C-alpha positions as CSV (number, residue, x, y, z in Angstrom):
1,M,14.7,-1.8,0.6
2,N,14.8,-3.6,-2.7
3,P,17.7,-2.1,-4.7
4,K,15.8,-2.7,-7.9
5,I,13.4,0.1,-6.9
6,K,16.4,2.6,-7.2
7,E,17.1,1.2,-10.6
8,L,13.7,2.3,-11.7
9,N,14.6,5.9,-11.1
10,A,11.6,6.3,-8.8
11,E,13.2,9.0,-6.5
12,G,11.4,11.9,-8.3
13,F,8.1,10.1,-8.0
14,F,8.6,9.4,-4.3
15,K,9.7,13.0,-3.6
16,A,6.5,14.1,-5.3
17,V,4.4,11.9,-3.1
18,L,6.1,13.3,0.0
19,T,4.8,16.8,-1.0
20,L,1.2,15.7,-0.8
21,E,-0.4,17.4,2.3
22,T,-4.1,16.6,2.2
23,L,-6.4,13.8,1.1
24,E,-7.6,16.0,-1.7
25,D,-3.9,16.3,-2.9
26,C,-3.7,12.5,-2.8
27,Y,-6.9,12.0,-4.7
28,S,-5.9,14.5,-7.4
29,F,-2.3,13.3,-7.8
30,F,-3.0,9.6,-7.9
31,E,-5.9,10.1,-10.3
32,D,-3.4,11.7,-12.6
33,V,-0.7,9.1,-12.1
34,C,-2.7,5.8,-11.9
35,T,-5.6,4.1,-13.5
36,L,-8.6,3.4,-11.3
37,Q,-7.6,-0.3,-11.4
38,E,-4.1,0.5,-10.2
39,I,-5.5,2.6,-7.3
40,K,-7.9,-0.3,-6.5
41,A,-5.1,-2.8,-6.5
42,M,-2.8,-0.7,-4.3
43,S,-5.7,0.1,-1.9
44,Q,-6.5,-3.6,-1.7
45,R,-2.9,-4.6,-0.9
46,Y,-2.8,-1.9,1.8
47,N,-6.0,-3.2,3.3
48,V,-4.7,-6.7,3.3
49,A,-1.5,-5.6,5.0
50,E,-3.5,-3.7,7.6
51,M,-5.6,-6.8,8.3
52,L,-2.5,-9.1,8.5
53,D,-0.9,-6.6,10.9
54,R,-4.0,-7.0,13.1
55,G,-3.7,-10.7,13.0
56,C,-6.6,-11.5,10.8
57,V,-6.8,-14.9,9.1
58,Y,-6.8,-15.4,5.3
59,T,-10.5,-16.3,5.1
60,E,-11.5,-13.2,7.0
61,I,-9.2,-11.1,4.7
62,V,-10.6,-12.7,1.5
63,K,-14.2,-12.0,2.7
64,E,-13.6,-8.4,3.6
65,T,-11.2,-7.3,0.8
66,G,-12.0,-9.6,-2.1
67,A,-8.3,-10.2,-2.4
68,S,-7.2,-13.6,-3.6
69,T,-5.2,-15.9,-1.3
70,A,-2.2,-15.4,-3.7
71,T,-2.4,-11.6,-3.2
72,I,-2.6,-12.1,0.5
73,S,0.4,-14.4,0.5
74,R,2.4,-12.0,-1.7
75,V,1.7,-9.1,0.6
76,K,2.7,-11.2,3.6
77,R,5.8,-12.5,2.0
78,Y,7.1,-9.4,0.3
79,G,6.0,-6.8,2.7
80,S,9.0,-4.8,4.1
81,E,9.1,-2.5,7.1
82,G,7.2,0.1,5.1
83,Y,3.7,-1.0,6.1
84,K,4.8,-1.3,9.7
85,R,6.2,2.2,9.7
86,V,3.0,3.6,8.2
87,F,0.8,1.8,10.7
88,K,2.9,2.9,13.6
89,R,2.8,6.6,12.4
90,L,-1.0,6.4,11.9
91,E,-1.4,5.0,15.5
92,N,0.4,8.0,16.8
93,K,-1.9,10.5,15.1
């Protein structure tokens, strides 16, 4: 984990996210916390990470998500184990 995240005092926010139980909870909370553009950007990065995890190539990812190659590179380069943990947990559901 990037230690700079702890410096942002994000623990309260992350604890709040952990209380969300339904998709409706998520929609309501993130609508309150984020702009539509921020939700779009986070969703796009998640979709890019998911496609990278499946072994998709950049051209395919650009076409499907609309993400720039710079965004794809950033997701690939800076992604930690967080994406992998989520994907594994979703697989097991």
